[in-house]
C-alpha positions in Angstrom: -57.8 -21.9 -50.8 -54.2 -20.6 -50.0 -56.3 -18.2 -47.8 -57.8 -21.2 -45.4 -54.5 -23.1 -45.2 -53.1 -19.6 -43.4 -55.7 -19.5 -41.6 -55.0 -22.8 -40.1 -51.1 -22.3 -39.8 -52.1 -19.3 -38.0 -54.5 -21.1 -35.4 -51.5 -23.9 -34.9 -49.2 -21.2 -34.7 -51.4 -19.2 -31.8 -51.8 -22.4 -29.8 -48.7 -23.5 -30.2 -48.3 -20.0 -28.4 -50.8 -20.7 -25.4 -48.9 -23.6 -24.4 -45.7 -22.1 -23.9 -47.2 -19.7 -22.3 -48.8 -22.2 -19.8 -45.9 -23.8 -19.8 -44.0 -21.2 -19.1 -45.8 -19.4 -16.5 -46.2 -23.3 -15.2 -42.5 -23.1 -14.7 -42.1 -20.0 -13.3 -44.6 -21.2 -10.9 -42.8 -24.3 -9.6 -39.7 -22.1 -9.5 -41.5 -19.7 -6.6 -42.7 -22.6 -4.8 -39.4 -24.0 -4.8 -37.8 -20.5 -3.3 -41.0 -20.6 -0.9 -40.1 -23.8 0.2 -36.8 -23.4 0.8 -36.9 -20.5 2.4 -39.7 -22.1 5.5 -37.6 -25.3 5.0 -35.3 -24.6 7.9 -37.7 -23.7 10.7 -37.4 -26.2 13.2 -35.3 -26.1 16.5 -32.3 -23.0 15.4 -34.8 -21.6 13.9 -37.2 -21.4 16.1 -34.8 -20.2 19.1 -32.8 -17.6 16.8 -36.1 -16.3 16.3 -36.5 -16.5 20.2 -32.9 -15.3 20.5 -34.0 -11.8 18.3 -36.6 -11.4 21.1 -33.9 -11.6 23.5 -31.7 -9.2 22.0 -34.8 -6.8 21.7 -35.2 -7.4 24.4 -32.2 -6.4 26.2 -31.5 -3.7 24.2 -34.7 -1.7 24.6 -36.0 -2.6 27.7 -39.2 -4.3 26.5 -40.6 -6.7 28.9 -42.8 -8.0 26.9 -40.0 -9.5 24.1 -38.8 -10.8 27.2 -41.5 -12.4 28.3 -42.3 -13.6 24.5 -38.6 -15.2 24.9 -38.9 -16.4 27.7 -42.6 -17.6 26.8 -40.9 -19.4 24.0 -38.6 -21.0 24.6 -40.1 -22.7 26.7 -43.0 -23.2 25.2 -40.2 -24.6 22.0 -38.8 -27.7 24.1 -42.1 -28.8 26.2 -44.2 -28.8 22.4 -40.7 -30.5 21.2 -40.6 -33.4 24.0 -44.4 -34.2 23.0 -44.1 -34.6 19.8 -40.8 -36.7 20.5 -42.3 -39.1 22.0 -45.7 -39.0 19.6 -43.0 -40.2 17.0 -41.4 -42.9 18.9 -44.9 -44.3 20.5 -46.9 -43.5 17.1 -43.9 -44.8 14.5 -45.9 -43.3 11.4 -44.2 -43.9 8.0 -43.9 -40.9 6.0 -44.9 -40.7 2.6 -41.3 -40.3 1.0 -41.2 -44.3 1.5 -44.1 -45.1 -0.1 -45.5 -48.2 2.1 -49.2 -45.5 2.8 -50.0 -43.7 5.4 -51.5 -46.2 7.7 -48.2 -48.3 8.1 -46.9 -47.6 11.2 -43.8 -49.2 13.8 -44.8 -47.9 17.4 -41.6 -47.7 19.6 -38.9 -48.4 17.1 -36.0 -47.0 16.0 -35.5 -45.3 12.4 -33.5 -47.5 10.4 -31.0 -46.7 7.5 -34.2 -46.6 4.9 -36.7 -46.5 7.7 -38.3 -43.6 8.8 -41.1 -44.8 11.4 -41.2 -40.8 13.0 -43.6 -38.9 10.8 -46.3 -38.7 13.2 -47.0 -35.2 14.2 -44.6 -32.7 12.6 -41.5 -31.8 14.5 -41.3 -28.5 12.1 -45.0 -27.9 12.3 -45.0 -28.3 16.0 -42.7 -26.0 16.5 -43.3 -22.9 14.3 -46.8 -23.2 15.9 -45.7 -23.0 19.3 -43.2 -20.0 18.9 -46.2 -18.8 16.6 -48.5 -18.7 19.2 -46.4 -17.4 21.9 -45.4 -14.3 19.7 -49.6 -14.1 19.0 -51.0 -14.9 22.6 -48.3 -11.7 23.2 -48.9 -9.1 20.7 -53.1 -8.9 20.4 -52.5 -7.6 17.3 -54.2 -8.4 13.7 -51.4 -8.2 11.8 -48.7 -10.0 14.2 -50.8 -12.5 14.4 -51.8 -13.0 11.2 -48.0 -13.1 10.2 -47.0 -15.7 13.2 -49.1 -17.9 12.2 -49.4 -17.1 8.7 -45.2 -18.0 8.8 -46.0 -21.6 10.9 -48.6 -22.5 7.8 -45.9 -22.2 5.6 -43.7 -24.2 7.0 -46.1 -27.0 7.6 -47.1 -26.3 3.9 -43.6 -26.9 3.0 -43.3 -30.0 5.5 -46.1 -31.4 3.1 -44.4 -30.3 -0.5 -41.8 -32.0 0.2 -43.5 -35.0 0.7 -42.0 -35.1 4.4 -45.6 -35.8 6.0 -48.7 -36.9 5.8 -51.4 -33.4 6.0 -52.7 -35.2 9.4 -49.4 -35.3 10.8 -49.0 -31.8 10.3 -52.4 -30.6 12.0 -51.3 -32.9 14.9 -48.0 -30.9 15.0 -50.1 -26.9 14.5 -52.5 -28.5 17.1 -49.3 -29.6 19.6 -47.5 -26.5 19.1 -50.3 -23.9 19.6 -51.9 -25.8 22.7 -48.4 -25.6 23.9 -47.5 -22.3 23.2 -51.0 -20.6 24.2 -51.0 -22.4 27.3 -47.7 -21.4 28.7 -48.6 -17.4 28.4 -51.5 -18.6 30.5 -50.2 -20.1 32.3 -47.2 -17.0 33.0 -49.3 -13.9 32.8 
């Protein structure tokens, strides 16, 4: 009988250890997600222009015409895509998910007031990230560079969903606008 009781305690202890291990792994994964989100959270106009400035400095330092074209096309794409996005944000007036009023709440042509943010559609961060990524990918037709550029842009979009700042359709629309504008600018200058 004592043998059976001891076995039950060991089983409970083993289950408890597995649960603790799962909890620890979940906390570690959440910390990783938070760090990943924090690393791409700021990719808006400032990060986009900083990235393009690095291309410009590289172009000047190494007399690299392709890097110069990335900087010039990237700035043009960033400004144009950003303008389109701001016009759409004001025209569509979609509420943000963090405001907890649903995905179908719109107030077009309305300036945001404190506590009310009707500027969710499309995602400006995703637009900027994909505009820059598409310019880089179009100029450097290399699988590794394309994957890296679009991968970072995708992480920016994911971070907007993770932070509950946008609905998925906001991010997809921003990515589509940024990609279309970036590729169009590069084709126009080719």
